[in-house]
Every structure is written in C-alpha cells, then in structure tokens.
PyMOL Python script that loads the backbone (N, CA, C, O; Angstrom):
from pymol import cmd

cmd.read_pdbstr("""\
ATOM      1  N   MET A   1      97.738  95.349  72.718  1.00  0.00           N
ATOM      2  CA  MET A   1      98.339  95.188  74.023  1.00  0.00           C
ATOM      3  C   MET A   1      99.792  95.626  73.939  1.00  0.00           C
ATOM      4  O   MET A   1     100.508  95.202  73.031  1.00  0.00           O
ATOM      5  N   PRO A   2     100.240  96.457  74.854  1.00  0.00           N
ATOM      6  CA  PRO A   2     101.639  96.905  74.837  1.00  0.00           C
ATOM      7  C   PRO A   2     102.581  95.761  75.207  1.00  0.00           C
ATOM      8  O   PRO A   2     102.174  94.787  75.840  1.00  0.00           O
ATOM      9  N   ALA A   3     103.823  95.889  74.811  1.00  0.00           N
ATOM     10  CA  ALA A   3     104.833  94.875  75.121  1.00  0.00           C
ATOM     11  C   ALA A   3     105.043  94.783  76.630  1.00  0.00           C
ATOM     12  O   ALA A   3     104.993  95.789  77.337  1.00  0.00           O
ATOM     13  N   LEU A   4     105.274  93.582  77.106  1.00  0.00           N
ATOM     14  CA  LEU A   4     105.571  93.375  78.525  1.00  0.00           C
ATOM     15  C   LEU A   4     107.029  93.688  78.787  1.00  0.00           C
ATOM     16  O   LEU A   4     107.882  93.447  77.932  1.00  0.00           O
ATOM     17  N   GLN A   5     107.317  94.212  79.936  1.00  0.00           N
ATOM     18  CA  GLN A   5     108.684  94.504  80.337  1.00  0.00           C
ATOM     19  C   GLN A   5     109.242  93.302  81.092  1.00  0.00           C
ATOM     20  O   GLN A   5     108.472  92.537  81.673  1.00  0.00           O
ATOM     21  N   PRO A   6     110.567  93.116  81.098  1.00  0.00           N
ATOM     22  CA  PRO A   6     111.149  92.002  81.853  1.00  0.00           C
ATOM     23  C   PRO A   6     110.695  92.033  83.307  1.00  0.00           C
ATOM     24  O   PRO A   6     110.683  93.085  83.946  1.00  0.00           O
ATOM     25  N   GLY A   7     110.323  90.869  83.818  1.00  0.00           N
ATOM     26  CA  GLY A   7     109.880  90.753  85.201  1.00  0.00           C
ATOM     27  C   GLY A   7     108.393  90.953  85.391  1.00  0.00           C
ATOM     28  O   GLY A   7     107.876  90.736  86.487  1.00  0.00           O
ATOM     29  N   THR A   8     107.690  91.366  84.337  1.00  0.00           N
ATOM     30  CA  THR A   8     106.251  91.580  84.423  1.00  0.00           C
ATOM     31  C   THR A   8     105.534  90.240  84.367  1.00  0.00           C
ATOM     32  O   THR A   8     105.914  89.362  83.593  1.00  0.00           O
ATOM     33  N   GLN A   9     104.500  90.080  85.184  1.00  0.00           N
ATOM     34  CA  GLN A   9     103.724  88.851  85.164  1.00  0.00           C
ATOM     35  C   GLN A   9     102.935  88.772  83.855  1.00  0.00           C
ATOM     36  O   GLN A   9     102.242  89.717  83.476  1.00  0.00           O
ATOM     37  N   ALA A  10     103.052  87.641  83.179  1.00  0.00           N
ATOM     38  CA  ALA A  10     102.368  87.464  81.894  1.00  0.00           C
ATOM     39  C   ALA A  10     100.889  87.193  82.126  1.00  0.00           C
ATOM     40  O   ALA A  10     100.522  86.574  83.125  1.00  0.00           O
ATOM     41  N   PRO A  11     100.036  87.650  81.214  1.00  0.00           N
ATOM     42  CA  PRO A  11      98.612  87.333  81.320  1.00  0.00           C
ATOM     43  C   PRO A  11      98.382  85.852  81.033  1.00  0.00           C
ATOM     44  O   PRO A  11      99.174  85.228  80.327  1.00  0.00           O
ATOM     45  N   GLU A  12      97.314  85.292  81.569  1.00  0.00           N
ATOM     46  CA  GLU A  12      97.001  83.886  81.341  1.00  0.00           C
ATOM     47  C   GLU A  12      96.660  83.662  79.870  1.00  0.00           C
ATOM     48  O   GLU A  12      95.949  84.459  79.259  1.00  0.00           O
ATOM     49  N   PHE A  13      97.176  82.566  79.310  1.00  0.00           N
ATOM     50  CA  PHE A  13      96.850  82.200  77.939  1.00  0.00           C
ATOM     51  C   PHE A  13      97.071  80.708  77.762  1.00  0.00           C
ATOM     52  O   PHE A  13      97.732  80.069  78.581  1.00  0.00           O
ATOM     53  N   ALA A  14      96.523  80.161  76.704  1.00  0.00           N
ATOM     54  CA  ALA A  14      96.724  78.757  76.339  1.00  0.00           C
ATOM     55  C   ALA A  14      96.968  78.688  74.840  1.00  0.00           C
ATOM     56  O   ALA A  14      96.386  79.447  74.065  1.00  0.00           O
ATOM     57  N   LEU A  15      97.835  77.769  74.444  1.00  0.00           N
ATOM     58  CA  LEU A  15      98.179  77.604  73.035  1.00  0.00           C
ATOM     59  C   LEU A  15      98.088  76.133  72.653  1.00  0.00           C
ATOM     60  O   LEU A  15      98.342  75.253  73.476  1.00  0.00           O
ATOM     61  N   ALA A  16      97.729  75.877  71.424  1.00  0.00           N
ATOM     62  CA  ALA A  16      97.707  74.510  70.911  1.00  0.00           C
ATOM     63  C   ALA A  16      99.126  74.112  70.514  1.00  0.00           C
ATOM     64  O   ALA A  16      99.950  74.966  70.184  1.00  0.00           O
ATOM     65  N   SER A  17      99.400  72.826  70.548  1.00  0.00           N
ATOM     66  CA  SER A  17     100.702  72.341  70.119  1.00  0.00           C
ATOM     67  C   SER A  17     100.530  71.393  68.942  1.00  0.00           C
ATOM     68  O   SER A  17      99.412  71.017  68.588  1.00  0.00           O
ATOM     69  N   HIS A  18     101.631  71.018  68.351  1.00  0.00           N
ATOM     70  CA  HIS A  18     101.588  70.069  67.234  1.00  0.00           C
ATOM     71  C   HIS A  18     101.190  68.666  67.696  1.00  0.00           C
ATOM     72  O   HIS A  18     100.937  67.793  66.865  1.00  0.00           O
ATOM     73  N   LEU A  19     101.132  68.443  68.999  1.00  0.00           N
ATOM     74  CA  LEU A  19     100.754  67.142  69.557  1.00  0.00           C
ATOM     75  C   LEU A  19      99.273  67.103  69.940  1.00  0.00           C
ATOM     76  O   LEU A  19      98.831  66.171  70.612  1.00  0.00           O
ATOM     77  N   ASP A  20      98.511  68.106  69.518  1.00  0.00           N
ATOM     78  CA  ASP A  20      97.092  68.231  69.865  1.00  0.00           C
ATOM     79  C   ASP A  20      96.865  68.290  71.363  1.00  0.00           C
ATOM     80  O   ASP A  20      95.824  67.856  71.858  1.00  0.00           O
ATOM     81  N   LYS A  21      97.831  68.822  72.081  1.00  0.00           N
ATOM     82  CA  LYS A  21      97.720  68.990  73.526  1.00  0.00           C
ATOM     83  C   LYS A  21      97.859  70.483  73.815  1.00  0.00           C
ATOM     84  O   LYS A  21      98.885  71.078  73.485  1.00  0.00           O
ATOM     85  N   PRO A  22      96.847  71.098  74.425  1.00  0.00           N
ATOM     86  CA  PRO A  22      96.980  72.524  74.725  1.00  0.00           C
ATOM     87  C   PRO A  22      97.966  72.758  75.869  1.00  0.00           C
ATOM     88  O   PRO A  22      98.041  71.960  76.804  1.00  0.00           O
ATOM     89  N   TYR A  23      98.702  73.830  75.793  1.00  0.00           N
ATOM     90  CA  TYR A  23      99.615  74.234  76.854  1.00  0.00           C
ATOM     91  C   TYR A  23      99.100  75.537  77.436  1.00  0.00           C
ATOM     92  O   TYR A  23      98.960  76.528  76.719  1.00  0.00           O
ATOM     93  N   ALA A  24      98.821  75.540  78.719  1.00  0.00           N
ATOM     94  CA  ALA A  24      98.349  76.745  79.402  1.00  0.00           C
ATOM     95  C   ALA A  24      99.464  77.264  80.298  1.00  0.00           C
ATOM     96  O   ALA A  24     100.185  76.479  80.913  1.00  0.00           O
ATOM     97  N   LEU A  25      99.603  78.550  80.372  1.00  0.00           N
ATOM     98  CA  LEU A  25     100.621  79.140  81.225  1.00  0.00           C
ATOM     99  C   LEU A  25     100.414  78.708  82.673  1.00  0.00           C
ATOM    100  O   LEU A  25     101.387  78.543  83.409  1.00  0.00           O
ATOM    101  N   ALA A  26      99.172  78.523  83.093  1.00  0.00           N
ATOM    102  CA  ALA A  26      98.871  78.127  84.467  1.00  0.00           C
ATOM    103  C   ALA A  26      99.496  76.781  84.829  1.00  0.00           C
ATOM    104  O   ALA A  26      99.763  76.525  86.003  1.00  0.00           O
ATOM    105  N   SER A  27      99.734  75.921  83.842  1.00  0.00           N
ATOM    106  CA  SER A  27     100.310  74.608  84.141  1.00  0.00           C
ATOM    107  C   SER A  27     101.768  74.702  84.590  1.00  0.00           C
ATOM    108  O   SER A  27     102.316  73.724  85.098  1.00  0.00           O
ATOM    109  N   PHE A  28     102.398  75.852  84.413  1.00  0.00           N
ATOM    110  CA  PHE A  28     103.778  76.053  84.826  1.00  0.00           C
ATOM    111  C   PHE A  28     103.885  76.866  86.117  1.00  0.00           C
ATOM    112  O   PHE A  28     104.982  77.252  86.523  1.00  0.00           O
ATOM    113  N   LYS A  29     102.749  77.123  86.755  1.00  0.00           N
ATOM    114  CA  LYS A  29     102.739  77.927  87.976  1.00  0.00           C
ATOM    115  C   LYS A  29     103.624  77.293  89.041  1.00  0.00           C
ATOM    116  O   LYS A  29     103.574  76.081  89.255  1.00  0.00           O
ATOM    117  N   GLY A  30     104.423  78.101  89.700  1.00  0.00           N
ATOM    118  CA  GLY A  30     105.319  77.625  90.746  1.00  0.00           C
ATOM    119  C   GLY A  30     106.717  77.306  90.254  1.00  0.00           C
ATOM    120  O   GLY A  30     107.605  77.018  91.056  1.00  0.00           O
ATOM    121  N   SER A  31     106.925  77.354  88.944  1.00  0.00           N
ATOM    122  CA  SER A  31     108.261  77.125  88.406  1.00  0.00           C
ATOM    123  C   SER A  31     108.685  78.336  87.586  1.00  0.00           C
ATOM    124  O   SER A  31     107.851  79.062  87.046  1.00  0.00           O
ATOM    125  N   LYS A  32     109.972  78.538  87.504  1.00  0.00           N
ATOM    126  CA  LYS A  32     110.472  79.643  86.689  1.00  0.00           C
ATOM    127  C   LYS A  32     110.283  79.276  85.227  1.00  0.00           C
ATOM    128  O   LYS A  32     110.664  78.188  84.796  1.00  0.00           O
ATOM    129  N   THR A  33     109.697  80.186  84.471  1.00  0.00           N
ATOM    130  CA  THR A  33     109.352  79.913  83.082  1.00  0.00           C
ATOM    131  C   THR A  33     109.738  81.109  82.219  1.00  0.00           C
ATOM    132  O   THR A  33     109.503  82.258  82.592  1.00  0.00           O
ATOM    133  N   VAL A  34     110.322  80.833  81.081  1.00  0.00           N
ATOM    134  CA  VAL A  34     110.637  81.869  80.103  1.00  0.00           C
ATOM    135  C   VAL A  34     109.698  81.668  78.931  1.00  0.00           C
ATOM    136  O   VAL A  34     109.615  80.573  78.375  1.00  0.00           O
ATOM    137  N   VAL A  35     108.993  82.718  78.555  1.00  0.00           N
ATOM    138  CA  VAL A  35     108.058  82.655  77.440  1.00  0.00           C
ATOM    139  C   VAL A  35     108.611  83.522  76.316  1.00  0.00           C
ATOM    140  O   VAL A  35     108.861  84.712  76.505  1.00  0.00           O
ATOM    141  N   THR A  36     108.798  82.921  75.150  1.00  0.00           N
ATOM    142  CA  THR A  36     109.247  83.672  73.978  1.00  0.00           C
ATOM    143  C   THR A  36     108.308  83.399  72.820  1.00  0.00           C
ATOM    144  O   THR A  36     107.735  82.315  72.718  1.00  0.00           O
ATOM    145  N   PHE A  37     108.156  84.359  71.969  1.00  0.00           N
ATOM    146  CA  PHE A  37     107.345  84.211  70.774  1.00  0.00           C
ATOM    147  C   PHE A  37     108.224  84.541  69.586  1.00  0.00           C
ATOM    148  O   PHE A  37     108.814  85.619  69.518  1.00  0.00           O
ATOM    149  N   LEU A  38     108.309  83.617  68.658  1.00  0.00           N
ATOM    150  CA  LEU A  38     109.118  83.806  67.470  1.00  0.00           C
ATOM    151  C   LEU A  38     108.216  83.906  66.259  1.00  0.00           C
ATOM    152  O   LEU A  38     107.219  83.190  66.173  1.00  0.00           O
ATOM    153  N   PRO A  39     108.543  84.778  65.323  1.00  0.00           N
ATOM    154  CA  PRO A  39     107.706  84.856  64.119  1.00  0.00           C
ATOM    155  C   PRO A  39     107.820  83.570  63.317  1.00  0.00           C
ATOM    156  O   PRO A  39     108.887  82.961  63.249  1.00  0.00           O
ATOM    157  N   PHE A  40     106.729  83.170  62.722  1.00  0.00           N
ATOM    158  CA  PHE A  40     106.710  81.986  61.869  1.00  0.00           C
ATOM    159  C   PHE A  40     107.590  82.248  60.649  1.00  0.00           C
ATOM    160  O   PHE A  40     107.599  83.357  60.115  1.00  0.00           O
ATOM    161  N   ALA A  41     108.315  81.249  60.217  1.00  0.00           N
ATOM    162  CA  ALA A  41     109.218  81.408  59.077  1.00  0.00           C
ATOM    163  C   ALA A  41     108.498  81.944  57.838  1.00  0.00           C
ATOM    164  O   ALA A  41     107.392  81.506  57.521  1.00  0.00           O
ATOM    165  N   PHE A  42     109.101  82.850  57.171  1.00  0.00           N
ATOM    166  CA  PHE A  42     108.627  83.425  55.911  1.00  0.00           C
ATOM    167  C   PHE A  42     107.354  84.269  56.048  1.00  0.00           C
ATOM    168  O   PHE A  42     106.638  84.463  55.065  1.00  0.00           O
ATOM    169  N   THR A  43     107.064  84.769  57.246  1.00  0.00           N
ATOM    170  CA  THR A  43     105.889  85.617  57.418  1.00  0.00           C
ATOM    171  C   THR A  43     106.238  87.097  57.398  1.00  0.00           C
ATOM    172  O   THR A  43     105.347  87.947  57.400  1.00  0.00           O
ATOM    173  N   GLY A  44     107.515  87.405  57.379  1.00  0.00           N
ATOM    174  CA  GLY A  44     107.926  88.809  57.338  1.00  0.00           C
ATOM    175  C   GLY A  44     107.872  89.495  58.684  1.00  0.00           C
ATOM    176  O   GLY A  44     108.053  90.711  58.751  1.00  0.00           O
ATOM    177  N   GLY A  45     107.633  88.771  59.749  1.00  0.00           N
ATOM    178  CA  GLY A  45     107.525  89.366  61.077  1.00  0.00           C
ATOM    179  C   GLY A  45     108.785  89.286  61.803  1.00  0.00           C
ATOM    180  O   GLY A  45     108.870  89.743  62.943  1.00  0.00           O
TER     181      GLY A  45
END
""", "prot")
cmd.dss("prot")
cmd.show_as("cartoon", "prot")
cmd.util.cbc("prot")
cmd.orient("prot")
C-alpha cells in the first residue's frame, strides 16, 4: 500500500492494545484524530 498523503482519509483498521482492548479507527469518527506509526525499538525500521 502506498503512503498516505496529509489530509487523506485513512482506511479502516483496528489494533490491539496492551490493555487487551482493541482500538478501531471508527471509534474516533467525528473527532479530529492524528494517526502515527512508530517503529518498534531495536527493529531497525
């Protein structure tokens, strides 16, 4: 998948958290949301 450009609508996705509670992008609908992805420490990414 190509990188998204600023202002582009993100595709729907859900992620697990350390609290065993999934977070879905849809749960933030209607509010301004910033989504960032950081490489995991020591993975070389």
